[in-house]
C-alpha positions as CSV (number, residue, x, y, z in Angstrom):
1,M,65.7,-59.2,-38.2
2,E,66.0,-58.0,-41.8
3,S,69.2,-56.3,-42.9
4,T,69.6,-53.0,-41.0
5,W,71.8,-51.4,-43.5
6,I,71.6,-50.5,-47.2
7,E,74.1,-50.0,-50.0
8,N,73.4,-47.6,-52.7
9,D,76.0,-46.8,-55.4
10,G,78.6,-48.5,-53.4
11,V,78.0,-46.4,-50.2
12,T,76.7,-48.0,-47.0
13,Y,74.0,-46.3,-45.0
14,G,72.6,-47.5,-41.7
15,A,73.7,-49.8,-38.9
16,K,75.9,-52.7,-39.9
17,P,77.0,-55.3,-37.3
18,D,80.7,-55.7,-36.6
19,A,82.8,-58.8,-36.0
20,S,81.7,-58.9,-32.3
21,G,78.2,-60.2,-33.1
22,P,74.7,-59.0,-33.7
23,I,73.4,-55.5,-33.0
24,G,71.8,-55.7,-29.6
25,G,74.1,-58.5,-28.4
26,G,72.8,-61.8,-27.1
27,D,73.3,-65.1,-29.1
28,G,76.4,-64.8,-31.3
29,Y,78.1,-62.0,-29.3
30,D,81.8,-62.8,-28.8
31,G,82.3,-60.9,-25.6
32,I,80.2,-63.1,-23.4
33,V,81.6,-63.8,-19.9
34,V,80.8,-67.2,-18.4
35,S,82.8,-67.2,-15.1
36,G,84.6,-65.0,-12.6
37,E,86.8,-65.0,-9.5
38,H,83.6,-64.5,-7.5
39,Q,80.2,-66.0,-8.0
40,A,76.9,-65.0,-6.5
41,T,73.4,-66.5,-6.6
42,T,71.7,-64.4,-3.9
43,I,71.6,-60.7,-3.1
44,E,73.6,-61.3,0.1
45,E,76.3,-63.2,-1.9
46,L,76.3,-60.4,-4.5
47,L,76.9,-57.7,-2.0
48,D,79.7,-59.7,-0.4
49,A,81.3,-60.4,-3.7
50,L,81.2,-56.8,-4.8
51,D,82.8,-55.8,-1.4
52,Q,85.5,-58.5,-1.7
53,A,86.4,-58.1,-5.4
54,K,89.7,-56.4,-6.3
55,E,90.5,-54.3,-9.3
56,G,90.7,-56.5,-12.4
57,E,88.4,-59.2,-11.0
58,T,85.0,-60.4,-12.1
59,V,81.9,-60.9,-10.1
60,F,79.7,-63.5,-12.0
61,V,76.0,-64.2,-11.6
62,P,74.7,-67.3,-13.6
63,G,72.2,-66.5,-16.3
64,H,69.3,-68.4,-14.7
65,I,69.4,-66.3,-11.5
66,E,66.8,-63.7,-10.8
67,L,67.5,-61.2,-8.0
68,D,64.6,-59.1,-7.0
69,C,66.0,-56.1,-5.1
70,T,62.7,-54.4,-4.4
71,E,62.4,-55.1,-0.7
72,W,66.1,-54.3,-0.2
73,V,65.7,-50.9,-1.9
74,Y,62.8,-50.1,0.4
75,S,64.2,-51.4,3.6
76,E,67.9,-51.0,3.2
77,A,68.1,-48.2,0.6
78,L,70.1,-50.8,-1.4
79,V,72.5,-49.7,-4.1
80,L,74.8,-52.1,-5.8
81,N,78.2,-50.3,-5.7
82,L,80.7,-51.3,-8.4
83,R,84.2,-50.2,-7.6
84,K,87.1,-49.3,-9.9
85,G,88.2,-51.8,-12.4
86,I,85.7,-54.5,-11.4
87,T,83.5,-56.4,-13.9
88,L,80.0,-57.4,-13.0
89,A,79.0,-60.1,-15.4
90,S,76.4,-62.6,-16.5
91,D,76.1,-64.7,-19.6
92,R,73.3,-63.3,-21.8
93,G,73.3,-65.2,-25.1
94,H,75.5,-68.1,-23.9
95,E,73.7,-71.4,-24.8
96,G,70.4,-69.7,-24.8
97,S,70.9,-67.9,-21.5
98,P,68.7,-64.8,-21.0
99,G,71.3,-63.3,-18.6
100,A,70.8,-62.9,-14.9
101,L,67.9,-60.5,-14.0
102,L,68.5,-57.6,-11.6
103,I,65.2,-56.0,-10.9
104,S,63.7,-53.3,-8.6
105,N,60.0,-52.5,-8.5
106,A,60.7,-49.5,-6.1
107,F,59.8,-46.3,-7.9
108,K,62.5,-44.4,-6.1
109,T,65.5,-46.6,-7.2
110,Q,68.3,-44.0,-7.7
111,P,70.1,-46.0,-9.0
112,L,70.1,-49.8,-8.8
113,I,73.8,-50.0,-9.8
114,E,76.2,-47.1,-8.9
115,V,79.6,-47.3,-10.5
116,I,81.9,-45.6,-8.0
117,G,85.2,-46.0,-9.8
118,S,86.7,-45.8,-13.3
119,S,87.2,-48.6,-15.8
120,A,84.4,-50.8,-14.6
121,R,82.3,-53.1,-16.8
122,I,78.7,-54.4,-16.6
123,T,78.0,-57.1,-19.1
124,G,75.4,-59.8,-19.9
125,F,72.6,-58.8,-17.5
126,R,69.0,-57.9,-17.7
127,V,68.5,-54.8,-15.6
128,R,64.8,-54.1,-15.2
129,G,63.2,-51.1,-13.4
130,P,59.8,-50.4,-11.9
131,D,58.1,-48.3,-14.5
132,P,57.7,-49.2,-18.2
133,E,54.7,-46.9,-18.6
134,R,54.5,-43.6,-20.4
135,R,52.3,-41.9,-17.7
136,L,50.6,-39.6,-20.2
137,K,47.5,-38.8,-18.1
138,F,49.8,-37.9,-15.1
139,H,51.9,-35.6,-17.2
140,H,48.9,-34.0,-18.8
141,R,47.2,-33.5,-15.4
142,I,50.3,-31.8,-13.9
143,F,51.3,-29.5,-16.8
144,S,48.0,-29.0,-18.7
145,G,45.4,-29.3,-16.0
146,P,43.5,-26.4,-14.5
147,G,44.9,-24.3,-11.7
148,E,47.0,-21.3,-11.0
149,L,50.3,-23.0,-10.4
150,S,53.4,-21.4,-12.0
151,P,55.6,-23.5,-14.3
152,D,58.1,-24.0,-11.5
153,E,55.4,-25.2,-9.1
154,R,54.1,-27.6,-11.7
155,N,57.6,-28.9,-12.3
156,Q,58.1,-29.4,-8.5
157,K,54.8,-31.3,-8.3
158,F,55.8,-33.5,-11.2
159,Y,58.9,-34.6,-9.3
160,L,56.9,-35.7,-6.3
161,F,56.4,-38.9,-8.3
162,P,59.7,-40.6,-7.7
163,N,61.8,-41.6,-10.7
164,S,64.4,-44.3,-11.2
165,D,67.8,-45.0,-12.8
166,G,69.2,-48.4,-13.7
167,I,73.0,-47.7,-14.0
168,R,74.6,-44.5,-12.9
169,T,78.2,-43.2,-12.7
170,D,80.3,-40.0,-12.3
171,F,83.5,-41.8,-13.2
172,S,85.2,-42.4,-16.6
173,N,85.6,-45.3,-18.8
174,L,82.5,-47.3,-18.0
175,E,81.7,-50.1,-20.3
176,V,78.1,-51.5,-20.5
177,D,77.7,-54.3,-23.1
178,N,75.4,-57.2,-24.0
179,C,72.8,-56.0,-21.5
180,E,69.0,-55.7,-21.8
181,I,68.0,-52.6,-19.9
182,S,64.4,-51.6,-19.5
183,A,61.6,-49.9,-17.5
184,W,63.6,-47.1,-15.9
185,S,61.6,-43.9,-15.7
186,H,64.5,-41.5,-15.8
187,G,67.5,-43.3,-17.4
188,G,68.4,-46.8,-18.3
189,V,72.1,-45.7,-18.2
190,Y,72.8,-42.4,-16.6
191,L,76.3,-41.0,-17.3
192,Q,76.4,-38.1,-14.9
193,D,80.0,-37.3,-15.7
194,G,83.2,-38.9,-16.9
195,K,84.9,-39.5,-20.3
196,D,85.4,-42.4,-22.6
197,H,82.3,-44.3,-21.7
198,H,81.4,-47.2,-24.1
199,I,77.8,-48.5,-24.3
200,H,77.5,-51.2,-27.0
201,H,75.6,-54.3,-28.1
202,C,72.7,-53.6,-25.7
203,F,68.9,-53.7,-26.1
204,I,67.5,-50.7,-24.3
205,H,63.7,-50.3,-24.2
206,H,60.6,-49.0,-22.3
207,C,62.3,-46.1,-20.5
208,Q,59.5,-43.8,-21.5
209,R,57.9,-41.8,-18.7
210,M,56.6,-38.6,-20.3
211,G,58.9,-35.7,-19.4
212,L,61.9,-38.0,-18.7
213,G,62.4,-41.4,-20.2
214,Y,65.9,-41.8,-21.6
215,G,67.5,-45.0,-22.8
216,I,70.9,-43.4,-22.3
217,V,71.4,-39.9,-20.8
218,L,74.5,-37.8,-20.4
219,N,75.0,-34.9,-18.0
220,R,77.8,-32.4,-17.0
221,G,80.9,-33.1,-19.0
222,A,80.1,-36.8,-19.9
223,E,81.3,-38.2,-23.2
224,A,80.4,-41.6,-24.6
225,L,80.6,-43.9,-27.6
226,I,77.3,-45.6,-28.2
227,E,77.2,-48.3,-30.8
228,F,75.7,-51.6,-32.1
229,S,72.7,-51.3,-29.8
230,L,68.9,-51.7,-30.3
231,F,66.5,-49.1,-28.9
232,Q,62.7,-49.3,-28.7
233,D,59.9,-47.5,-26.8
234,N,62.0,-44.9,-25.0
235,K,60.9,-41.3,-24.7
236,H,64.3,-40.3,-26.1
237,H,66.7,-43.1,-26.9
238,I,69.8,-41.0,-26.3
239,A,69.8,-37.6,-24.6
240,C,72.3,-35.2,-23.2
241,S,72.0,-32.1,-21.0
242,G,74.3,-30.2,-23.4
243,C,76.6,-28.9,-20.7
244,P,79.9,-27.5,-22.0
245,G,82.3,-30.4,-22.4
246,S,79.7,-33.0,-23.0
247,G,79.3,-35.0,-26.2
248,Y,78.6,-38.4,-27.7
249,E,79.1,-40.4,-30.9
250,A,76.2,-42.7,-31.8
251,R,76.9,-45.2,-34.6
252,H,75.6,-48.5,-36.0
253,N,72.5,-48.4,-33.7
254,V,69.0,-49.4,-34.7
255,V,65.9,-47.6,-33.4
256,L,63.0,-50.1,-33.9
257,P,59.4,-49.2,-34.6
258,Y,57.3,-48.2,-31.5
259,T,55.0,-50.9,-30.2
260,E,52.6,-48.4,-28.5
261,S,50.3,-45.7,-29.7
262,H,51.4,-42.1,-29.2
263,A,47.8,-40.9,-29.2
264,H,46.9,-39.1,-25.9
265,P,44.4,-41.1,-23.9
266,I,42.2,-38.0,-23.3
267,T,42.6,-35.8,-26.4
268,G,43.3,-38.6,-29.0
269,K,46.0,-36.4,-30.5
270,P,49.7,-37.3,-30.8
271,Y,51.4,-36.5,-27.5
272,G,54.9,-36.6,-26.1
273,Q,57.1,-38.0,-28.8
274,D,59.0,-35.6,-31.0
275,H,62.5,-36.7,-31.5
276,Q,64.8,-39.8,-31.1
277,F,68.3,-38.6,-30.2
278,D,68.9,-35.2,-28.7
279,M,71.3,-32.6,-27.3
280,H,69.8,-30.0,-24.9
281,G,70.7,-26.4,-25.1
282,G,71.1,-23.5,-22.7
283,R,67.4,-22.7,-22.8
284,D,66.7,-26.1,-21.3
285,R,69.3,-25.6,-18.5
286,R,68.3,-21.9,-18.1
287,D,72.0,-20.9,-17.9
288,G,71.8,-17.9,-20.3
289,T,73.7,-19.6,-23.1
290,K,72.9,-21.3,-26.5
291,I,75.5,-24.1,-25.9
292,A,74.3,-27.5,-26.9
293,G,77.2,-29.7,-25.8
294,S,80.7,-29.5,-27.2
295,W,80.3,-32.1,-30.0
296,M,78.1,-34.7,-31.4
297,K,78.5,-37.4,-34.1
298,V,75.5,-39.4,-35.4
299,H,76.2,-41.7,-38.3
300,H,75.5,-45.1,-39.7
301,N,72.3,-45.6,-37.6
302,T,69.0,-47.0,-38.8
303,F,65.8,-45.2,-37.7
304,Y,62.4,-46.8,-38.3
305,P,60.0,-44.3,-36.4
306,H,58.8,-41.3,-38.3
307,Y,59.7,-38.7,-35.6
308,V,62.5,-36.2,-35.9
309,V,65.7,-38.1,-35.8
310,V,68.0,-35.6,-34.1
311,N,67.1,-32.4,-32.2
312,I,70.0,-30.2,-31.2
313,R,68.4,-27.6,-29.0
314,G,71.1,-24.9,-29.4
315,V,74.6,-24.6,-30.9
316,P,77.4,-27.1,-30.2
317,E,80.7,-25.5,-29.1
318,Q,82.7,-27.5,-31.7
319,A,80.4,-29.1,-34.2
320,A,77.7,-31.8,-34.8
321,E,78.1,-34.2,-37.7
322,I,75.1,-36.3,-39.0
323,H,75.7,-38.5,-42.0
324,H,75.2,-42.0,-43.6
325,N,72.1,-42.8,-41.5
326,W,69.2,-44.7,-43.0
327,I,65.8,-43.1,-42.2
328,L,63.1,-45.5,-43.3
329,S,59.8,-43.7,-42.6
330,G,58.2,-40.3,-42.6
331,K,61.0,-37.9,-43.2
332,K,62.3,-37.2,-46.7
333,T,65.1,-34.6,-46.3
334,D,67.8,-33.6,-43.9
335,S,65.9,-30.5,-43.0
336,D,62.9,-32.6,-42.0
337,A,64.8,-35.1,-40.0
338,F,67.3,-33.0,-38.1
339,I,66.9,-29.8,-36.1
340,S,69.7,-27.5,-35.0
341,D,70.3,-23.9,-34.2
342,G,73.7,-23.9,-35.9
343,N,77.2,-25.4,-36.2
344,T,75.8,-28.7,-37.5
345,R,76.5,-30.5,-40.8
346,A,73.9,-33.0,-42.0
347,A,74.5,-34.6,-45.3
348,N,74.8,-38.0,-47.1
349,N,71.8,-39.6,-45.3
350,Y,69.5,-42.1,-47.1
351,F,65.7,-41.7,-46.9
352,G,63.1,-44.3,-47.6
353,D,63.0,-48.0,-48.5
354,R,65.5,-49.9,-50.5
355,P,65.7,-48.8,-54.2
356,A,63.7,-50.9,-56.6
């Protein structure tokens, strides 16, 4: 990959790797785990190890192992529960290892991994879901098709098609690092609640079902630091419901160019992609407020796609700060790239290619 940051007049804009290794993790990442107190090579062994592991211990799955959980999700309603203080690890990037693959092809996988205690870690895995598709025709048929259904009835019908989550938690201090997470129709990482979450050095892609499709999504009072990660082909790469108390900092991430057309298969017009990072507001939650989270910091990221970079769909309780990002295509000014209803400061961002 070419340099993901730029220096202009001595000032750095965009995403610059840290000493831990490359943006997106993998080969060269210095936090790779290669062993643990418990080891598993089958689903049965993994379930047993997760049950037996104590706080502070690691459950390790070798990088060549592929665990297809599909049948277990259908027949046993399988969820891999990760308790307080336990690390679930594989070795993505170690001596060419792709990292162990955890996969579910069951559309109603909610979730595959449930973190049920604080201070847990998931590292070095590939976590692959059932649905990498955009589902544009489905969304168009439900929400734009003929009929006398009310908006609420259409919304109810939309959710009859099950959705999926890769990793989910209500507890604080979850660390997800050096993982490749893909093909989850709702959220690759779903932070329902909890503080001090840290998502870093991951590659998160193809979570893109129209109407949902979040690489990382926060809800309730969740707060997170999201950094040194690659995003591609998600509906929204980072999203938050904007509930009071919620917020996130996104720094030194790279949003890669889309690999798929955003032309609608029926109309031929652009459809379904409008912004890359977001914070929902009260009108989305229908709670009678204009609140769009408590706070938000978006800085030193690199954005290749031409869509709106940040959409804050209301007013943050404290403030939103957007600065020192590198926006390579399409947008020319802060007012073009960033949308907010107030309490937001956007300044000192760099637009366009490298100076001649």
